[in-house]
N, C-alpha and C positions, 0 to 999 in steps of 0.2 A: 404362109398363113401369118407369120408376121411381116409382111409383105400390105400385104391387106388390112391389118391393122395396124403397120403406119404412113399406109396411104391420106385416107383424111387425118391424121395430125401432121404429117408435111402439109397438104392442102391450106389447113385451117393456117399455121402458121406462116403461108407468104400470101395470104389476104392480111389476117391483119397486122402484116407488115406493111404491104400496099395503104393498106387505109391508113398506117398513122405516118407512112411517108407525104400522101394526099395531106393529113392534118396537117400535118407540119412545117410545109410548102406552101400552101393556104396563110396561114396563121403570121407566116414570116414576109411574103407580099402584102399582104393590108397591111401591118405596120409597119415595114418599110413604108410605104404610100402615107401612112400618116403620119409617121414620125416628118416626111420629107414634106407635106401639107404643113405640120405644125410651129413647121422652120421657117418656111416661106410666111407664116402668118404673126408669126414674133416679129420678125425682119422687115414686118411692114409693105411687103415689094416683091418682088422679084421674080425667078425661074430656075430651074435645076431640073437635072434629070438623073434617075436611076436607075437600075436592074431589079429586074422583080424571072423572080423563073418561077413559072407555076407546071405543078402537075399533072395530068391527065384527068380530065374527068372534070373540069373547070364547065360550068352550062350557064355561067347565068353572073351577073353582076350587077351592083349597086351603088353608084359614086353621088349620091344629092346628101341636102341640106351639110351636117356634121359627122355623116357615117361614110362608110366603104365600106365593103361585103361584097365575100365571093361566096359563090352557090355550086357549092363540089360533091358527082355522087361519087357515097363513100357507100362501099358494099351492095347492101339495098336499099339502100334511100338515098338523102338530101345533106348533108354537113355544112354548116355555114361558119365563115369564119369573119368575126365583124372589127373594128377597129372606127371608132369616134373622132373625132376632130377637133381641137380648139376653135378655129373658123370655116363655115360653108365649103362645101365644094364643090364639083359639077363634072361633066366628061366621059369621057367613055375609050375604055383597053380592049385589049385583043383578050383571045383566053383561051388564044393557042396553047399548047404541050410548051415548054421553053423557057430559053432566056431571052428578056426581053426588054432593053428600055423605055423606059414609061417619064416621060415630061411632065410637069409641076409648072402652072407658069400665077400666081398672084395677079390674076387684072382688074382694072381702074375701079368695079364694083364692089373690091372687095371677096371676090369670090374664087377658088382656087383652082384653074382649069388644072384636069389630070388627061391626059393624052397619052397614045402614044400607035408607032407608028404602024 
């Protein structure tokens, strides 16, 4: 009987932990990209690379205007992690799970291009 009572509690705790890890990782990823983009914007040029660690469940992204956003499956819904940059950004990144290197370059037109291999 004790096992029947405790099993849902353990499942809930595991789900809550997974949701928290995904939220933290996506928030860290967008913040890392925004800080790097702002650094290039403040310098007025250059190229840099940063490493981000994406969790499982990242479904899509938006890198446009002054917005970096990741859409992640969280529980039964979708969560968003958003960062706003000082300068305009554009580009694309892989949404696969794990550590990846992302390259940022300040282009001649003043846009910061964000890309991953």
